[in-house]
MMTF fields as JSON, N, C-alpha, C and O atoms, coordinates in Angstrom:
{
  "mmtfVersion": "1.0.0",
  "mmtfProducer": "UNKNOWN",
  "numBonds": 355,
  "numAtoms": 356,
  "numGroups": 89,
  "numChains": 1,
  "numModels": 1,
  "chainsPerModel": [1],
  "groupsPerChain": [89],
  "chainIdList": ["A"],
  "bondAtomList": [4, 2, 8, 6, 12, 10, 16, 14, 20, 18, 24, 22, 28, 26, 32, 30, 36, 34, 40, 38, 44, 42, 48, 46, 52, 50, 56, 54, 60, 58, 64, 62, 68, 66, 72, 70, 76, 74, 80, 78, 84, 82, 88, 86, 92, 90, 96, 94, 100, 98, 104, 102, 108, 106, 112, 110, 116, 114, 120, 118, 124, 122, 128, 126, 132, 130, 136, 134, 140, 138, 144, 142, 148, 146, 152, 150, 156, 154, 160, 158, 164, 162, 168, 166, 172, 170, 176, 174, 180, 178, 184, 182, 188, 186, 192, 190, 196, 194, 200, 198, 204, 202, 208, 206, 212, 210, 216, 214, 220, 218, 224, 222, 228, 226, 232, 230, 236, 234, 240, 238, 244, 242, 248, 246, 252, 250, 256, 254, 260, 258, 264, 262, 268, 266, 272, 270, 276, 274, 280, 278, 284, 282, 288, 286, 292, 290, 296, 294, 300, 298, 304, 302, 308, 306, 312, 310, 316, 314, 320, 318, 324, 322, 328, 326, 332, 330, 336, 334, 340, 338, 344, 342, 348, 346, 352, 350],
  "bondOrderList": [1, 1, 1, 1, 1, 1, 1, 1, 1, 1, 1, 1, 1, 1, 1, 1, 1, 1, 1, 1, 1, 1, 1, 1, 1, 1, 1, 1, 1, 1, 1, 1, 1, 1, 1, 1, 1, 1, 1, 1, 1, 1, 1, 1, 1, 1, 1, 1, 1, 1, 1, 1, 1, 1, 1, 1, 1, 1, 1, 1, 1, 1, 1, 1, 1, 1, 1, 1, 1, 1, 1, 1, 1, 1, 1, 1, 1, 1, 1, 1, 1, 1, 1, 1, 1, 1, 1, 1],
  "groupList": [{"groupName": "MET", "atomNameList": ["N", "CA", "C", "O"], "elementList": ["N", "C", "C", "O"], "formalChargeList": [0, 0, 0, 0], "bondAtomList": [1, 0, 2, 1, 3, 2], "bondOrderList": [1, 1, 2], "singleLetterCode": "M", "chemCompType": "L-PEPTIDE LINKING"}, {"groupName": "ASN", "atomNameList": ["N", "CA", "C", "O"], "elementList": ["N", "C", "C", "O"], "formalChargeList": [0, 0, 0, 0], "bondAtomList": [1, 0, 2, 1, 3, 2], "bondOrderList": [1, 1, 2], "singleLetterCode": "N", "chemCompType": "L-PEPTIDE LINKING"}, {"groupName": "ARG", "atomNameList": ["N", "CA", "C", "O"], "elementList": ["N", "C", "C", "O"], "formalChargeList": [0, 0, 0, 0], "bondAtomList": [1, 0, 2, 1, 3, 2], "bondOrderList": [1, 1, 2], "singleLetterCode": "R", "chemCompType": "L-PEPTIDE LINKING"}, {"groupName": "LEU", "atomNameList": ["N", "CA", "C", "O"], "elementList": ["N", "C", "C", "O"], "formalChargeList": [0, 0, 0, 0], "bondAtomList": [1, 0, 2, 1, 3, 2], "bondOrderList": [1, 1, 2], "singleLetterCode": "L", "chemCompType": "L-PEPTIDE LINKING"}, {"groupName": "SER", "atomNameList": ["N", "CA", "C", "O"], "elementList": ["N", "C", "C", "O"], "formalChargeList": [0, 0, 0, 0], "bondAtomList": [1, 0, 2, 1, 3, 2], "bondOrderList": [1, 1, 2], "singleLetterCode": "S", "chemCompType": "L-PEPTIDE LINKING"}, {"groupName": "VAL", "atomNameList": ["N", "CA", "C", "O"], "elementList": ["N", "C", "C", "O"], "formalChargeList": [0, 0, 0, 0], "bondAtomList": [1, 0, 2, 1, 3, 2], "bondOrderList": [1, 1, 2], "singleLetterCode": "V", "chemCompType": "L-PEPTIDE LINKING"}, {"groupName": "ALA", "atomNameList": ["N", "CA", "C", "O"], "elementList": ["N", "C", "C", "O"], "formalChargeList": [0, 0, 0, 0], "bondAtomList": [1, 0, 2, 1, 3, 2], "bondOrderList": [1, 1, 2], "singleLetterCode": "A", "chemCompType": "L-PEPTIDE LINKING"}, {"groupName": "ILE", "atomNameList": ["N", "CA", "C", "O"], "elementList": ["N", "C", "C", "O"], "formalChargeList": [0, 0, 0, 0], "bondAtomList": [1, 0, 2, 1, 3, 2], "bondOrderList": [1, 1, 2], "singleLetterCode": "I", "chemCompType": "L-PEPTIDE LINKING"}, {"groupName": "TRP", "atomNameList": ["N", "CA", "C", "O"], "elementList": ["N", "C", "C", "O"], "formalChargeList": [0, 0, 0, 0], "bondAtomList": [1, 0, 2, 1, 3, 2], "bondOrderList": [1, 1, 2], "singleLetterCode": "W", "chemCompType": "L-PEPTIDE LINKING"}, {"groupName": "PHE", "atomNameList": ["N", "CA", "C", "O"], "elementList": ["N", "C", "C", "O"], "formalChargeList": [0, 0, 0, 0], "bondAtomList": [1, 0, 2, 1, 3, 2], "bondOrderList": [1, 1, 2], "singleLetterCode": "F", "chemCompType": "L-PEPTIDE LINKING"}, {"groupName": "THR", "atomNameList": ["N", "CA", "C", "O"], "elementList": ["N", "C", "C", "O"], "formalChargeList": [0, 0, 0, 0], "bondAtomList": [1, 0, 2, 1, 3, 2], "bondOrderList": [1, 1, 2], "singleLetterCode": "T", "chemCompType": "L-PEPTIDE LINKING"}, {"groupName": "TYR", "atomNameList": ["N", "CA", "C", "O"], "elementList": ["N", "C", "C", "O"], "formalChargeList": [0, 0, 0, 0], "bondAtomList": [1, 0, 2, 1, 3, 2], "bondOrderList": [1, 1, 2], "singleLetterCode": "Y", "chemCompType": "L-PEPTIDE LINKING"}, {"groupName": "ASP", "atomNameList": ["N", "CA", "C", "O"], "elementList": ["N", "C", "C", "O"], "formalChargeList": [0, 0, 0, 0], "bondAtomList": [1, 0, 2, 1, 3, 2], "bondOrderList": [1, 1, 2], "singleLetterCode": "D", "chemCompType": "L-PEPTIDE LINKING"}, {"groupName": "GLU", "atomNameList": ["N", "CA", "C", "O"], "elementList": ["N", "C", "C", "O"], "formalChargeList": [0, 0, 0, 0], "bondAtomList": [1, 0, 2, 1, 3, 2], "bondOrderList": [1, 1, 2], "singleLetterCode": "E", "chemCompType": "L-PEPTIDE LINKING"}, {"groupName": "GLN", "atomNameList": ["N", "CA", "C", "O"], "elementList": ["N", "C", "C", "O"], "formalChargeList": [0, 0, 0, 0], "bondAtomList": [1, 0, 2, 1, 3, 2], "bondOrderList": [1, 1, 2], "singleLetterCode": "Q", "chemCompType": "L-PEPTIDE LINKING"}, {"groupName": "GLY", "atomNameList": ["N", "CA", "C", "O"], "elementList": ["N", "C", "C", "O"], "formalChargeList": [0, 0, 0, 0], "bondAtomList": [1, 0, 2, 1, 3, 2], "bondOrderList": [1, 1, 2], "singleLetterCode": "G", "chemCompType": "PEPTIDE LINKING"}, {"groupName": "PRO", "atomNameList": ["N", "CA", "C", "O"], "elementList": ["N", "C", "C", "O"], "formalChargeList": [0, 0, 0, 0], "bondAtomList": [1, 0, 2, 1, 3, 2], "bondOrderList": [1, 1, 2], "singleLetterCode": "P", "chemCompType": "L-PEPTIDE LINKING"}],
  "groupTypeList": [0, 1, 2, 3, 4, 5, 6, 7, 6, 3, 8, 6, 6, 9, 6, 9, 5, 10, 8, 1, 5, 7, 11, 12, 2, 11, 5, 6, 5, 4, 6, 5, 13, 9, 10, 2, 14, 14, 5, 3, 4, 11, 13, 2, 15, 13, 16, 3, 10, 4, 7, 16, 12, 15, 9, 10, 16, 2, 5, 2, 12, 6, 6, 8, 2, 6, 10, 3, 3, 5, 10, 16, 7, 5, 6, 15, 15, 6, 7, 6, 7, 11, 0, 10, 9, 2, 2, 6, 14],
  "groupIdList": [1, 2, 3, 4, 5, 6, 7, 8, 9, 10, 11, 12, 13, 14, 15, 16, 17, 18, 19, 20, 21, 22, 23, 24, 25, 26, 27, 28, 29, 30, 31, 32, 33, 34, 35, 36, 37, 38, 39, 40, 41, 42, 43, 44, 45, 46, 47, 48, 49, 50, 51, 52, 53, 54, 55, 56, 57, 58, 59, 60, 61, 62, 63, 64, 65, 66, 67, 68, 69, 70, 71, 72, 73, 74, 75, 76, 77, 78, 79, 80, 81, 82, 83, 84, 85, 86, 87, 88, 89],
  "secStructList": [7, 7, 2, 2, 2, 2, 2, 2, 2, 2, 2, 2, 2, 2, 2, 2, 2, 2, 2, 2, 2, 2, 2, 2, 2, 2, 2, 2, 2, 2, 2, 2, 2, 2, 2, 2, 2, 2, 2, 2, 2, 2, 2, 2, 6, 7, 7, 7, 7, 7, 2, 2, 2, 2, 6, 2, 2, 2, 2, 2, 2, 2, 2, 2, 2, 2, 2, 2, 2, 6, 2, 2, 2, 2, 2, 2, 2, 2, 2, 2, 2, 2, 2, 2, 2, 2, 2, 2, 7],
  "xCoordList": [-1.369, -1.463, -2.594, -3.773, -2.279, -3.512, -4.329, -3.857, -5.278, -6.129, -5.519, -5.884, -4.662, -4.037, -3.434, -3.638, -2.503, -1.56, -2.608, -2.4, -3.613, -4.473, -4.923, -4.746, -5.502, -5.913, -4.982, -5.345, -3.731, -2.727, -2.209, -1.742, -2.39, -2.208, -2.89, -2.515, -4.275, -5.466, -5.791, -6.152, -5.604, -5.224, -3.874, -4.04, -2.844, -1.592, -1.961, -1.883, -2.677, -3.035, -3.777, -3.434, -5.046, -6.13, -5.154, -5.339, -4.162, -3.796, -2.621, -2.291, -2.182, -0.866, -1.51, -0.836, -2.67, -3.344, -3.781, -3.624, -4.574, -5.061, -4.121, -4.283, -2.774, -1.658, -1.499, -1.476, -1.318, -0.959, -1.961, -1.63, -3.128, -4.483, -4.163, -4.055, -4.047, -4.005, -2.527, -2.63, -1.618, -0.012, -0.476, -0.482, -0.873, -0.703, -1.805, -1.572, -2.902, -3.858, -3.041, -2.91, -2.311, -1.512, -0.438, -0.127, -0.04, 1.102, 0.59, 1.004, -0.549, -1.155, -1.66, -1.385, -2.351, -2.465, -1.415, -1.541, -0.158, 0.839, 1.535, 2.015, 1.606, 2.126, 1.36, 1.903, 0.12, -0.756, -0.398, -0.04, -0.448, -0.34, 1.49, 1.751, 2.421, 3.578, 3.656, 4.21, 3.079, 2.718, 2.159, 2.529, 1.306, 0.561, 1.361, 1.212, 2.268, 2.861, 4.26, 4.942, 4.587, 5.744, 5.478, 6.351, 4.102, 3.526, 3.378, 3.702, 2.763, 2.796, 4.078, 4.336, 4.763, 6.293, 6.941, 7.374, 6.797, 7.296, 6.523, 7.049, 5.312, 4.729, 4.869, 4.857, 5.017, 5.422, 6.997, 7.492, 7.497, 8.977, 9.816, 10.879, 9.367, 9.854, 10.842, 10.499, 11.795, 12.651, 11.714, 10.632, 12.498, 11.419, 12.402, 13.542, 11.312, 11.781, 12.287, 11.501, 13.53, 13.546, 13.002, 12.807, 12.819, 12.067, 12.692, 11.967, 13.784, 14.283, 13.819, 13.291, 14.0, 13.567, 11.986, 11.706, 11.121, 9.744, 8.919, 7.804, 9.216, 8.26, 8.518, 7.605, 9.895, 10.548, 9.96, 9.435, 9.913, 9.209, 7.764, 7.393, 7.078, 5.309, 5.398, 4.351, 6.41, 6.454, 6.492, 5.747, 7.501, 7.882, 6.735, 6.34, 5.995, 4.801, 3.654, 3.012, 3.303, 2.4, 2.607, 1.754, 4.084, 4.256, 3.786, 2.968, 4.081, 3.925, 2.229, 1.629, 1.579, 0.329, -0.595, -1.747, 0.273, -0.635, -0.138, -0.862, 0.854, 1.103, 0.666, 0.726, 0.263, -0.733, -2.025, -2.688, -2.454, -3.859, -4.296, -5.428, -3.302, -3.331, -2.878, -2.942, -2.428, -1.888, -3.307, -3.147, -4.408, -5.532, -6.317, -7.086, -5.937, -6.43, -5.492, -5.87, -4.165, -3.244, -3.38, -3.378, -3.502, -4.279, -5.271, -5.26, -6.411, -7.849, -7.7, -8.459, -6.888, -6.838, -5.844, -6.004, -4.849, -3.941, -5.245, -5.52, -5.882, -6.722, -8.111, -8.647, -8.548, -9.342, -9.087, -9.764, -7.656, -6.999, -6.943, -7.666, -6.237, -6.084, -7.196, -7.26, -8.266, -9.453, -10.195, -10.92, -9.947, -10.773, -9.925, -10.548, -8.598, -7.916, -7.665, -7.029, -8.165, -7.805, -8.874, -8.668, -10.179, -11.27, -11.111, -11.516, -10.512, -10.726, -9.844, -10.114, -8.931, -7.868, -8.822, -8.353],
  "yCoordList": [27.522, 26.846, 27.415, 27.502, 27.706, 27.941, 27.055, 25.93, 27.281, 26.58, 25.531, 24.366, 26.141, 25.247, 24.11, 22.972, 24.607, 23.507, 22.547, 21.342, 22.904, 21.947, 20.945, 19.73, 21.545, 20.877, 19.816, 18.735, 20.267, 19.339, 18.052, 16.977, 18.395, 17.418, 16.246, 15.112, 16.985, 16.056, 15.003, 13.859, 15.572, 14.798, 13.568, 12.375, 14.039, 13.046, 12.304, 11.139, 12.672, 11.497, 10.725, 9.543, 11.156, 10.118, 9.042, 7.828, 9.773, 8.928, 7.828, 6.802, 8.213, 7.563, 6.466, 5.448, 6.548, 5.644, 4.576, 3.403, 5.169, 4.037, 3.2, 1.995, 3.882, 3.033, 2.076, 0.991, 2.163, 1.219, -0.003, -1.18, 0.45, -0.455, -1.513, -2.735, -0.739, -1.444, -2.447, -3.628, -2.019, -2.735, -3.878, -5.046, -3.479, -4.678, -5.852, -7.057, -5.354, -6.672, -7.476, -8.661, -6.963, -7.386, -8.478, -9.568, -7.896, -8.305, -9.914, -11.059, -9.279, -10.606, -11.471, -12.639, -11.335, -12.363, -12.976, -14.177, -12.36, -13.266, -14.03, -15.137, -13.5, -14.422, -15.811, -16.913, -15.572, -17.116, -17.804, -18.982, -17.363, -17.983, -18.612, -19.737, -17.869, -18.279, -19.709, -20.748, -19.542, -20.274, -21.588, -22.523, -21.724, -22.476, -23.18, -24.39, -22.431, -23.373, -23.91, -24.692, -23.495, -24.023, -25.222, -26.09, -25.446, -26.346, -27.647, -28.772, -27.27, -28.228, -28.7, -29.807, -27.652, -28.012, -29.499, -30.572, -29.066, -30.056, -31.181, -32.281, -31.043, -32.837, -33.509, -34.723, -32.488, -33.353, -33.885, -34.575, -33.506, -33.633, -32.748, -33.145, -31.743, -30.927, -29.923, -29.506, -29.681, -28.226, -27.184, -26.917, -26.527, -25.411, -24.359, -24.527, -22.976, -21.953, -20.645, -20.399, -19.999, -19.468, -17.736, -16.992, -17.286, -16.113, -14.977, -14.269, -14.82, -13.653, -13.919, -13.075, -15.126, -15.742, -15.87, -15.769, -16.019, -16.172, -15.385, -15.269, -14.625, -13.865, -12.456, -11.633, -12.128, -10.617, -10.082, -8.98, -10.663, -10.564, -9.827, -8.764, -10.749, -10.35, -9.486, -8.839, -9.02, -7.953, -6.493, -5.541, -6.55, -5.484, -5.22, -4.055, -6.134, -6.096, -5.456, -4.525, -5.934, -5.429, -3.591, -2.711, -3.522, -1.706, -1.293, -0.373, -1.701, -1.095, -1.102, -0.117, -2.335, -2.189, -1.299, -0.886, -1.176, -0.044, 1.394, 2.388, 1.408, 3.079, 3.047, 4.187, 2.214, 2.527, 2.891, 3.665, 2.319, 2.093, 3.676, 4.158, 4.169, 5.396, 6.642, 7.708, 6.652, 7.388, 8.32, 9.532, 7.833, 8.433, 9.373, 10.307, 8.902, 9.94, 11.055, 12.224, 10.679, 11.897, 12.894, 14.085, 12.517, 13.392, 14.04, 15.268, 13.203, 13.906, 14.734, 15.7, 14.539, 15.692, 16.819, 17.95, 16.585, 17.851, 18.774, 19.961, 17.839, 18.645, 19.282, 20.25, 18.835, 19.357, 20.721, 21.742, 20.274, 21.517, 22.491, 23.451, 22.54, 23.637, 24.25, 25.478, 23.415, 23.923, 24.901, 25.866, 24.564, 25.232, 26.282, 27.113, 26.46, 27.402, 28.413, 29.465, 27.986, 28.957, 29.775, 30.989, 29.279, 30.095, 30.995, 32.146, 30.604, 31.451, 32.791, 33.798, 32.838, 33.925, 34.962, 36.026],
  "zCoordList": [12.002, 10.764, 9.613, 9.958, 8.561, 7.916, 7.024, 6.863, 6.508, 5.979, 4.726, 4.573, 4.015, 3.22, 3.526, 3.103, 4.471, 5.271, 6.045, 5.908, 6.771, 7.349, 6.248, 6.342, 5.23, 3.815, 3.248, 2.786, 3.344, 2.448, 3.68, 3.304, 5.103, 5.608, 6.08, 6.379, 6.058, 6.062, 4.988, 5.263, 3.511, 2.481, 2.65, 2.394, 3.026, 3.441, 4.064, 3.676, 5.624, 6.328, 5.594, 5.562, 4.759, 4.356, 3.325, 3.244, 2.631, 1.952, 2.517, 1.922, 3.569, 4.16, 5.101, 5.265, 5.704, 6.019, 5.381, 5.719, 4.048, 2.734, 2.7, 2.892, 2.392, 1.976, 2.603, 2.022, 4.155, 4.993, 5.095, 5.232, 5.011, 5.175, 3.953, 4.056, 2.818, 1.675, 1.528, 1.197, 1.722, 2.198, 3.077, 2.688, 4.303, 5.273, 4.729, 4.827, 4.206, 3.713, 2.752, 3.06, 1.354, 0.94, 1.482, 1.002, 2.496, 3.135, 3.668, 3.484, 4.43, 5.261, 4.235, 4.505, 3.065, 2.06, 1.631, 1.394, 1.423, 0.774, 1.864, 1.621, 3.022, 4.156, 4.301, 4.372, 4.329, 4.102, 2.806, 2.83, 2.069, 0.235, 0.383, -0.041, 0.915, 1.264, 2.279, 1.92, 3.411, 4.178, 3.994, 4.704, 3.104, 2.434, 1.417, 1.245, 0.682, -0.278, 0.262, -0.4, 1.354, 2.013, 2.633, 2.657, 3.277, 3.691, 2.862, 3.243, 1.507, 0.751, 0.04, -0.432, 0.083, -0.473, 0.507, 0.085, 1.724, 2.592, 2.657, 2.829, 2.538, 2.511, 1.283, 1.083, 0.401, -0.978, -1.021, -1.913, -0.113, -0.284, -1.271, -1.748, -1.495, -2.53, -1.619, -0.512, -2.093, -1.371, -1.093, -1.616, 0.052, 0.631, -0.246, -0.678, -0.349, -0.641, 0.696, 1.611, 0.61, 1.259, 1.603, 0.641, 2.863, 2.595, 1.765, 1.066, 1.816, 0.523, -0.708, -1.432, -1.005, -2.324, -2.522, -3.717, -1.887, -1.931, -1.314, -1.824, -0.056, 0.477, 0.247, 0.173, 0.118, -0.12, -1.216, -1.063, -2.436, -3.803, -3.687, -4.186, -2.863, -2.417, -1.58, -1.538, -0.622, -0.101, -0.904, -0.669, -1.867, -2.751, -3.457, -3.402, -4.213, -5.224, -4.269, -4.755, -2.775, -1.906, -1.733, -1.611, -1.788, -1.689, -3.168, -3.177, -4.158, -5.604, -5.803, -6.234, -5.43, -5.564, -4.56, -4.689, -3.602, -2.385, -2.99, -2.929, -3.44, -4.047, -5.456, -5.916, -6.29, -7.507, -7.182, -7.873, -6.062, -5.82, -4.88, -4.886, -4.258, -3.635, -4.414, -3.802, -5.681, -6.43, -6.949, -7.09, -7.167, -7.285, -6.191, -6.418, -5.088, -3.606, -3.712, -3.647, -3.887, -3.888, -4.945, -4.636, -6.196, -7.385, -7.002, -6.91, -6.685, -6.395, -5.143, -5.067, -4.181, -3.297, -3.789, -3.331, -4.673, -4.972, -5.853, -5.679, -6.785, -7.469, -6.752, -7.292, -5.797, -4.942, -4.174, -4.049, -3.643, -3.121, -3.926, -3.663, -4.919, -6.006, -6.329, -6.369, -6.616, -7.324, -5.862, -6.107, -4.685, -3.744, -3.175, -2.515, -3.269, -2.867, -4.218, -4.152, -5.2, -6.144, -6.061, -6.038, -6.001, -5.897, -4.931, -5.093, -3.815, -2.541, -2.854, -2.199, -3.708, -3.791, -4.989, -5.395]
}
């Protein structure tokens, strides 16, 4: 493996791990909020929301948020790799 491949792999791994941490956090918070909402609805005698209707959109939103927050990392890594290996040639 050459240095360029290693640099790309390290930046990709950093972006992947960061994306997963952000995504997991948003999903965990969404699960607590959804559960709290369901409990309050149950206690009030209101109809409950199904998981596909109430929780799935929150998971989708978590994925989009994580992607948007990781985009600068990917862009920064690409620029750093380009600048570093452009000078080396």
